[in-house]
C-alpha positions in Angstrom: 180.7 135.9 205.9 184.4 136.8 205.5 185.0 132.9 205.1 182.6 133.4 201.9 184.4 136.4 200.8 187.6 134.8 201.1 186.4 131.5 198.6 184.6 134.1 196.0 187.8 135.8 195.9 189.7 132.6 195.4 187.7 131.3 192.7 187.6 134.6 190.9 191.3 134.7 191.0 191.5 131.0 189.6 189.2 131.8 187.1 191.0 134.3 185.6 194.1 132.9 185.5 192.4 129.8 183.5 191.0 132.1 181.1 193.9 134.4 180.3 196.6 130.9 180.1 194.3 129.5 177.6 194.3 132.6 175.1 198.2 132.5 175.5 198.1 128.5 174.6 198.4 128.1 170.8 199.2 125.4 168.0 201.4 126.4 164.7 202.1 124.2 161.9 205.3 124.2 159.9 204.2 123.2 156.3 205.8 122.7 153.1 205.5 122.5 149.2 204.8 119.5 147.0 207.0 119.1 144.6 206.3 116.5 141.8 209.5 114.8 139.8 209.5 116.0 136.1 206.7 114.0 134.4 206.8 112.9 130.5 203.2 113.4 129.4 203.3 109.8 127.7 204.3 108.3 130.5 202.1 105.3 131.3 203.7 105.4 135.3 201.5 107.5 138.0 204.0 109.8 139.7 204.4 110.0 143.6 205.4 112.8 145.9 205.6 113.5 149.9 205.6 116.0 152.5 205.2 116.2 156.0 203.8 118.7 157.8 204.5 119.2 161.6 201.7 120.8 164.0 203.2 122.3 167.4 201.3 122.7 170.3 202.1 124.9 173.3 201.0 125.0 176.8 202.4 128.0 178.7 201.4 127.5 181.9 201.2 124.7 184.5 197.7 126.0 185.6 196.3 126.0 182.0 198.0 122.9 181.4 196.0 121.1 184.3 192.5 122.7 183.0 193.2 122.8 179.4 195.2 119.5 178.7 193.9 118.5 175.4 194.1 120.3 172.2 192.4 119.1 169.3 193.6 120.1 165.9 191.8 120.2 162.5 193.5 120.2 159.1 191.1 121.5 156.4 191.6 121.2 152.6 189.5 122.7 149.6 189.8 122.8 146.0 193.3 124.5 145.1 193.6 127.2 142.6 194.3 124.8 139.5 190.5 123.4 139.9 188.2 124.1 137.1 185.4 123.4 140.0 185.6 124.8 143.1 183.5 121.7 144.6 185.1 119.0 142.6 188.3 117.5 144.4 188.4 114.2 143.3 190.4 114.2 141.4 192.4 117.8 142.0 194.2 119.6 139.6 197.2 121.7 138.2 197.0 124.1 135.8 199.0 125.8 133.3 196.7 128.7 131.9 193.9 126.5 130.8 195.8 123.3 130.5 195.2 120.8 133.6 196.5 117.9 135.0 195.0 115.5 137.5 196.1 114.9 140.6 195.6 114.3 144.4 196.8 114.3 148.5 196.1 111.5 150.4 196.4 111.0 154.3 198.2 107.3 153.6 200.1 105.5 151.0 197.0 103.5 149.7 195.8 106.2 147.7 192.5 105.5 148.2 189.4 107.4 147.4 188.6 107.8 151.4 191.9 109.0 152.1 192.1 112.0 150.1 192.8 115.0 152.0 189.9 116.9 152.3 187.6 118.7 154.9 186.1 121.8 153.0 182.7 122.9 153.1 180.7 122.4 149.9 183.2 120.1 148.5 182.8 116.3 147.7 185.4 115.2 150.3 184.3 117.3 152.7 183.7 114.7 155.3 187.5 113.6 155.2 189.3 116.4 157.6 192.5 115.7 159.5 191.6 115.6 163.1 193.7 114.5 165.8 194.2 115.5 169.9 197.4 116.1 171.5 196.9 115.6 175.1 200.0 117.2 177.3 200.8 115.9 180.7 202.8 117.9 183.7 201.8 121.3 182.7 203.8 123.7 180.6 205.7 122.9 177.5 204.9 121.6 174.0 203.4 118.5 171.9 204.4 117.7 168.1 202.6 116.1 165.7 203.7 114.5 162.2 200.9 115.1 159.1 202.4 112.8 156.7 200.9 113.7 153.1 200.7 111.4 149.9 200.6 113.2 146.2 199.6 111.2 143.3 200.0 112.4 140.0 197.6 110.4 137.5 199.4 109.1 134.2 196.0 109.0 132.6 194.4 110.1 129.1 194.3 113.9 130.1 198.2 113.8 130.8 198.8 112.3 127.3 196.4 114.4 125.7 197.9 117.6 127.2 199.9 119.7 124.2 203.0 120.6 125.9 204.6 122.2 122.9 208.3 122.3 122.3 209.3 123.3 125.8 208.4 121.8 129.3 205.7 123.3 131.0 205.2 124.3 134.6 201.8 123.1 136.2 201.0 124.3 139.7 197.9 124.8 142.1 198.0 127.0 145.3 196.3 126.4 148.4 195.5 129.8 150.5 193.1 131.3 152.8 190.1 130.1 150.3 191.3 126.5 150.2 193.1 125.5 153.3 193.4 126.0 157.0 194.2 124.8 160.4 191.8 125.1 163.1 192.6 124.2 166.7 191.0 124.5 170.2 192.2 123.8 173.7 189.5 121.7 176.3 189.6 119.7 179.6 188.0 116.5 178.5 186.4 114.8 175.3 187.0 115.9 171.8 187.1 119.6 171.2 185.4 121.2 168.7 187.3 123.0 165.9 184.8 125.1 164.5 184.8 126.9 167.7 188.4 127.3 167.6 191.3 129.4 166.7 192.1 129.8 162.7 195.7 129.7 161.7 196.9 130.4 157.9 199.0 127.4 156.1 199.6 127.9 152.4 201.5 126.2 150.2 201.8 125.2 146.6 201.8 121.7 144.7 203.9 121.8 141.3 205.0 119.3 138.8 206.8 119.8 135.3 205.4 118.3 132.2 208.0 117.4 129.5 207.4 117.0 125.7 208.6 113.4 125.0 208.8 110.5 122.9 209.2 107.0 123.2 210.2 104.3 120.8 210.6 100.2 120.8 211.8 98.4 117.9 211.2 94.5 117.9 214.2 92.4 116.2 214.5 91.4 112.5 214.9 87.7 112.8 215.7 85.8 109.2 214.3 82.7 108.7 216.8 79.8 108.7 218.4 79.1 104.8 221.2 77.2 103.4 221.7 79.1 100.2 221.2 82.8 99.5 220.7 82.2 95.9 217.1 84.1 96.2 215.8 86.8 98.6 214.7 86.3 102.0 212.5 88.7 103.8 211.5 89.6 107.4 209.7 92.2 109.3 209.2 93.5 112.6 207.1 96.3 114.5 208.6 99.4 115.7 206.4 101.4 117.9 206.5 105.3 118.4 204.5 107.3 121.3 205.3 111.3 121.5 203.4 114.0 123.1 200.6 115.7 121.4 201.3 117.7 118.5 205.2 116.6 118.4 207.0 116.5 115.1 209.5 113.5 115.3 211.7 111.6 113.3 213.4 108.0 113.6 216.8 107.5 112.1 218.9 104.4 112.0 222.8 103.8 112.3 225.0 102.0 109.9 225.2 98.9 112.6 228.1 97.8 114.4 229.7 95.7 112.2 233.1 97.0 110.9 232.7 98.5 107.0 229.1 99.4 107.3 227.2 102.4 106.3 223.9 103.3 106.3 223.3 102.5 102.9 225.4 99.0 102.6 224.9 96.7 105.8 226.4 93.5 106.7 226.0 90.8 109.4 229.2 89.2 110.4 229.3 85.5 111.6 229.4 85.0 115.2 232.8 83.0 115.5 234.5 84.2 112.0 234.6 87.0 109.8 232.5 85.8 107.0 229.7 88.3 105.9 226.1 88.4 104.7 224.5 91.7 103.1 221.3 92.8 104.1 218.9 95.7 104.1 216.4 97.4 106.2 213.5 99.8 105.0 210.0 100.9 106.0 208.9 99.4 102.8 209.0 96.4 101.0 212.1 95.9 99.1 212.0 99.8 99.7 215.3 102.6 100.3 217.2 101.6 103.4 216.4 103.7 106.4 219.4 105.8 107.8 219.9 109.1 108.4 218.3 111.0 105.2 221.4 111.3 103.5 222.8 109.1 100.3 219.7 107.8 99.2 218.4 106.8 102.7 215.0 107.5 104.8 214.0 108.1 107.8 210.8 106.9 109.6 208.7 109.9 111.1 205.3 111.4 111.8 203.5 113.8 114.5 202.7 112.6 118.2 199.1 112.5 119.5 200.0 111.3 123.2 199.3 107.4 121.8 201.0 104.3 120.5 201.7 104.2 116.4 203.0 101.1 114.9 204.9 100.8 111.8 206.4 97.7 110.0 210.3 97.6 109.2 211.1 95.4 106.9 214.3 93.0 106.4 215.6 92.0 103.2 218.7 89.6 102.6 219.1 90.1 98.9 220.6 86.9 96.7 224.2 86.3 97.1 227.4 84.3 97.3 226.5 81.7 100.2 229.2 82.0 103.2 229.8 79.5 105.3 227.3 78.1 107.6 226.7 79.5 111.3 224.5 82.5 112.9 224.9 85.8 111.5 224.3 89.3 113.7 224.5 93.0 113.6 223.1 95.6 115.7 221.3 98.8 114.3 220.4 101.5 116.8 217.1 103.8 116.4 217.2 107.1 117.7 214.0 109.3 117.8 214.4 113.0 117.4 211.9 115.6 118.4 
């Protein structure tokens, strides 16, 4: 009987030690906000950002480390405050008031739909929980796991149709207690069930500035070869402009690089000498010269809608005294103001 009592006493003591230390063991997470670089509302390139969350699990006693050497950690992500729907997480959205742009967070750089971070019950990415197990050997101490996240902001029709206005807009989505959570559980063998584990808050924010923008491109004006300038020579090129929704813009044109040029009287110069050929550029056939709007010149312009608009630039070499043969060039700079 004495021997039996000793065994029961030691077993009870061992159980108390194990249970007490298991409760003392813990996991924590160091998370960070995810900030996209400033994004033009008319860009055709997706924007990217990365983040690194660090999860640390700590075993506080040698006995607990022996009996519960494994810690399973689960990271769950829901919709975020920017979403219009709490269940739709493909895509997620950043918001500025009622305006929204599309993005998502991924667990690797493939940016595949199957790699969207999720796990939150009731969402369309409920199956995509981040889960891993840390195994400790040698008793007390800590183990750390890096969780690398990959964010992509979509350069899509939603972005290009965003009315940014004259100022840049800040878009955000906050993740808090109703949309992000870490759970962990310590156990002996197999895989722990995070649902039965301890919950840890891990709030963070995703944000991006969207800028009001315009982009232009002008094709070169190439006049056909001519042996005499006794009659007018004409050519055309295309100017394309893409500006943010409801952004008024105007395009001005410099005088050119040939010495003595003005915006109303331009000349091309022979590349190997100083001979000159007068020419004119306009936005209508034989129209007024394109310039800055002064001295009888005109400018091109319009109001952006997020799509690319094309306009024709007309070139004219009027009849004049024919200079020596050769190649004649000038460089005019077009500038968009918005």
